[in-house]
C-alpha positions in Angstrom: 114.3 111.1 138.3 113.1 111.0 142.1 109.4 111.1 141.9 109.4 111.3 146.0 111.6 112.5 148.5 112.2 114.0 152.1 113.3 117.7 152.5 113.3 119.5 155.1 110.9 118.3 157.0 108.3 117.4 154.2 107.3 115.4 151.9 108.0 116.2 148.3 106.6 114.6 145.1 107.1 115.6 141.3 103.2 116.0 140.4 102.8 113.4 137.3 99.3 115.4 137.1 100.8 117.9 135.5 103.9 115.8 133.1 105.3 115.9 130.5 104.3 119.8 129.9 105.0 120.7 133.3 107.5 120.0 135.3 106.5 120.9 139.3 107.1 119.8 142.6 104.3 119.7 145.4 105.5 119.8 148.8 103.3 118.4 151.7 103.4 119.3 155.1 100.6 117.6 156.1 99.4 114.0 156.4 96.0 115.0 154.8 98.3 116.7 152.0 100.1 113.7 151.4 97.0 111.7 151.6 95.1 113.8 149.3 98.0 113.0 146.6 98.4 109.4 147.2 94.7 109.7 146.3 94.9 112.0 142.9 97.3 110.3 141.5 100.2 113.3 142.0 102.8 110.2 142.9 102.0 106.9 141.2 103.6 103.3 140.5 103.5 100.8 143.2 106.9 101.4 144.9 107.0 105.7 144.5 103.1 104.6 146.6 104.9 102.7 148.8 107.6 105.4 149.5 105.7 108.1 149.7 103.7 106.0 152.1 106.9 105.8 154.8 107.3 109.3 153.8 103.4 109.7 155.6 103.9 107.7 158.3 107.3 109.6 159.3 105.9 113.1 158.5 102.7 112.3 160.9 104.8 110.5 163.5 107.1 114.4 163.4 103.3 116.1 164.0 102.7 114.0 166.3 99.3 112.0 164.6 99.0 108.3 166.6 101.0 106.0 164.0 98.0 103.4 163.7 95.5 106.4 163.2 98.0 107.4 159.8 98.0 104.3 159.0 94.6 103.6 158.4 94.2 106.9 156.8 97.0 106.5 154.1 95.5 102.7 154.0 92.6 104.5 152.9 94.1 106.4 149.4 94.7 103.4 147.0 93.5 99.7 147.3 95.6 97.5 145.2 99.3 98.7 145.1 100.4 96.1 147.8 103.3 98.0 148.3 101.7 101.0 150.3 100.5 98.3 152.5 103.4 96.5 152.9 105.1 100.3 153.6 103.4 101.2 156.1 103.4 98.0 158.1 106.7 98.0 157.7 107.5 101.6 159.4 104.7 101.0 162.2 107.0 98.0 163.7 109.9 100.5 163.5 111.7 102.7 166.3 112.3 105.4 163.9 109.9 106.2 161.3 112.2 109.0 158.9 115.4 106.5 159.8 113.4 103.0 158.0 111.0 105.1 155.3 115.1 106.7 153.9 116.0 102.9 154.3 112.7 101.5 151.7 113.8 104.3 149.4 117.3 103.2 149.3 116.6 99.9 148.9 114.5 100.2 146.2 116.8 101.9 144.1 118.8 98.9 145.0 116.3 96.4 143.9 115.3 98.7 140.9 118.5 97.9 139.4 119.2 94.5 140.4 116.0 94.0 138.7 117.3 96.1 135.6 120.3 94.2 135.2 118.2 90.5 135.4 116.1 91.5 132.7 118.4 93.1 130.5 119.6 89.6 130.3 116.7 88.6 128.6 116.4 91.1 125.8 118.7 90.9 122.7 120.3 94.1 120.6 118.0 94.9 118.2 114.8 93.9 119.7 111.6 96.0 119.6 109.4 95.9 123.2 106.2 96.7 124.2 104.9 98.1 127.0 102.1 99.0 128.7 101.9 101.9 131.3 104.3 103.6 132.7 107.1 101.4 135.4 110.1 103.5 135.3 111.5 105.8 137.3 108.6 107.8 138.2 107.1 105.3 139.2 109.5 104.3 141.9 112.8 105.6 143.6 114.3 106.5 140.3 115.2 103.4 138.5 112.8 101.9 137.4 110.9 98.0 137.3 110.5 97.6 134.2 111.4 100.9 132.5 114.6 99.8 134.6 115.0 96.6 132.5 115.0 99.0 129.0 117.2 101.3 131.1 120.4 98.6 131.6 119.8 97.1 128.0 120.5 100.8 127.0 123.6 101.3 129.1 124.7 97.7 128.0 124.8 99.6 124.6 122.2 97.0 123.2 120.4 98.5 120.2 116.5 98.2 120.9 113.2 100.2 120.6 110.1 100.3 122.5 106.9 100.6 121.2 104.5 102.3 124.3 100.8 101.9 124.6 99.3 105.1 125.6 97.3 103.7 127.9 93.7 105.0 128.7 92.1 106.8 130.3 94.8 109.6 132.3 97.8 108.2 129.3 100.5 107.0 131.4 101.8 106.0 128.5 102.2 108.5 126.7 102.8 111.1 128.9 104.8 109.6 131.3 106.7 106.6 130.1 107.7 108.2 126.4 108.7 111.3 128.6 111.2 108.8 131.0 112.4 107.2 127.3 112.9 110.4 125.8 115.2 111.8 128.5 116.9 108.5 128.4 117.5 108.8 124.9 116.1 105.5 124.5 114.3 105.1 120.7 110.4 105.0 121.0 107.2 104.9 119.6 104.1 105.6 121.0 101.0 103.6 119.9 97.2 103.6 120.9 96.7 101.0 122.9 94.6 99.1 120.1 97.4 98.8 117.7 99.1 96.1 119.8 97.4 93.5 118.1 98.1 94.7 114.6 101.6 95.1 115.1 102.4 91.9 116.5 100.2 90.1 113.7 103.4 92.4 111.5 105.7 90.9 113.7 107.0 94.6 114.4 106.8 93.3 118.7 109.9 91.0 119.7 108.0 91.0 123.8 106.6 92.4 126.1 107.2 93.6 129.3 105.4 95.5 131.7 105.4 96.0 135.7 103.2 95.1 138.6 101.1 96.6 141.7 100.5 93.2 143.7 101.9 89.7 142.7 99.6 87.0 143.9 101.1 84.0 145.8 100.7 82.1 142.7 102.5 84.7 140.2 98.9 86.2 139.5 99.7 90.2 138.4 97.3 92.8 138.9 98.8 95.9 136.8 97.5 99.0 134.9 94.0 98.5 133.6 94.4 96.8 129.7 97.6 94.0 130.3 95.6 91.6 130.5 94.5 92.3 127.3 97.9 93.1 125.9 99.6 89.4 127.6 96.8 87.7 125.9 97.9 88.8 122.7 101.3 88.1 123.7 100.2 84.3 124.1 98.5 84.3 121.0 101.4 85.7 118.8 103.7 83.7 120.7 105.4 86.6 122.2 107.5 86.0 125.7 105.3 88.2 128.2 107.9 89.6 131.5 106.5 91.3 134.6 108.9 93.4 136.5 108.7 93.7 139.8 110.4 93.5 143.8 109.9 91.6 145.8 107.9 94.8 148.1 105.0 93.9 145.3 104.7 90.2 146.4 101.2 89.6 148.3 102.1 85.9 149.4 99.0 86.0 152.2 96.8 86.2 148.9 96.9 82.6 146.8 95.6 83.8 143.4 94.4 87.5 142.1 91.1 86.8 142.6 91.3 88.0 145.6 93.2 91.3 144.8 91.2 94.7 145.4 90.9 96.5 142.0 90.6 100.0 142.0 87.5 101.4 140.7 88.2 105.4 140.1 85.7 108.1 138.9 83.7 108.3 136.1 84.7 111.7 134.7 88.3 110.2 134.1 86.8 108.0 131.1 84.1 110.5 129.6 86.2 113.7 129.9 90.9 114.1 129.4 92.0 116.8 131.1 88.6 118.7 131.5 87.7 118.7 128.1 84.5 116.3 127.9 84.9 113.3 125.4 81.0 111.6 125.7 77.8 112.9 126.9 77.1 114.1 130.2 76.0 111.0 131.9 77.0 108.2 129.8 77.7 104.7 131.7 81.3 104.2 132.7 82.9 101.3 134.2 86.4 102.8 135.3 88.7 100.1 136.8 92.1 101.1 137.3 93.9 97.9 137.3 93.0 94.2 135.9 94.7 91.0 136.3 96.4 88.7 134.8 96.7 84.7 134.9 99.8 83.6 136.1 99.5 81.2 132.4 100.0 84.4 130.6 103.2 85.3 132.4 106.8 84.1 130.5 109.1 84.9 133.5 108.4 87.6 136.8 111.9 89.6 136.9 112.8 90.4 140.1 115.4 91.7 142.4 116.8 88.0 143.0 116.3 86.9 139.7 114.3 85.2 137.0 111.2 83.5 138.9 109.7 81.0 135.9 106.2 78.5 136.1 105.5 77.1 138.3 105.7 80.3 140.6 104.8 78.8 143.8 107.6 76.2 143.3 110.3 79.4 142.6 109.2 81.7 145.0 109.8 79.0 147.6 113.4 78.7 145.9 114.1 81.8 146.5 114.2 83.7 149.9 110.7 85.9 151.1 112.0 87.6 153.7 111.2 91.2 153.1 
């Protein structure tokens, strides 16, 4: 399932705001339209945002928009997912914006499939896996990171069951992850975010796997808000906590997660859902889109180049980081 692609001179996006009840495509023919689509979560998920940003640069080039101007506008859309900045910088250095964007999309697909193969080695037949937010094909070029691992297990014939956190406030787990798992035929159960601790206590979860939006050089992981809490629960219950992400999600210029800019989104996302108020108007709200999980809570990071384990600075140094 593709979330972003190039078609007849425009960037096409599967509108993730409308899923799971409506499968609709948004066609962005201008840079302004694409930037608004990224900002409003028509496309989301760090790798998919990166691909959209790359195609946005190609679109701007065709429209005659100066490259640095286009880059500035795209960079302003979402501040946390490093793939966006990485993709923009990569296209800026290229003499062929569209060709480079196509290459970024193709490489992401290859990376996700490799992540799936590496990660599947960590999961046994019969395991029940908890995941948080959505890190499937909708968040990537089409195969997925965390869900790519589960897809690989399914393709290998392993019997797995997935517990899906709903992921408040925008319910990416409930709306998107269950949608993808159902299409793949992978058995799953939807739970509210505050059920995870009880299920771990009752030994109904064997491990956790999530995606990432930015990973610092020391292995600190920024991911959807609530991930940190799940990691703490996993540590308390002595369960493996895995992160699946391509190398494009690493920000090796950041020594630790304390330097990651966490996006603060509209309070209306918390005070209401789908336009229906769920709290009194004017109620004060804090709405960070992401949190940071310290590296010492991460059992391993599954990448296309292998499984990295602590100390992450050392394991990163042991593999090529050329992008």
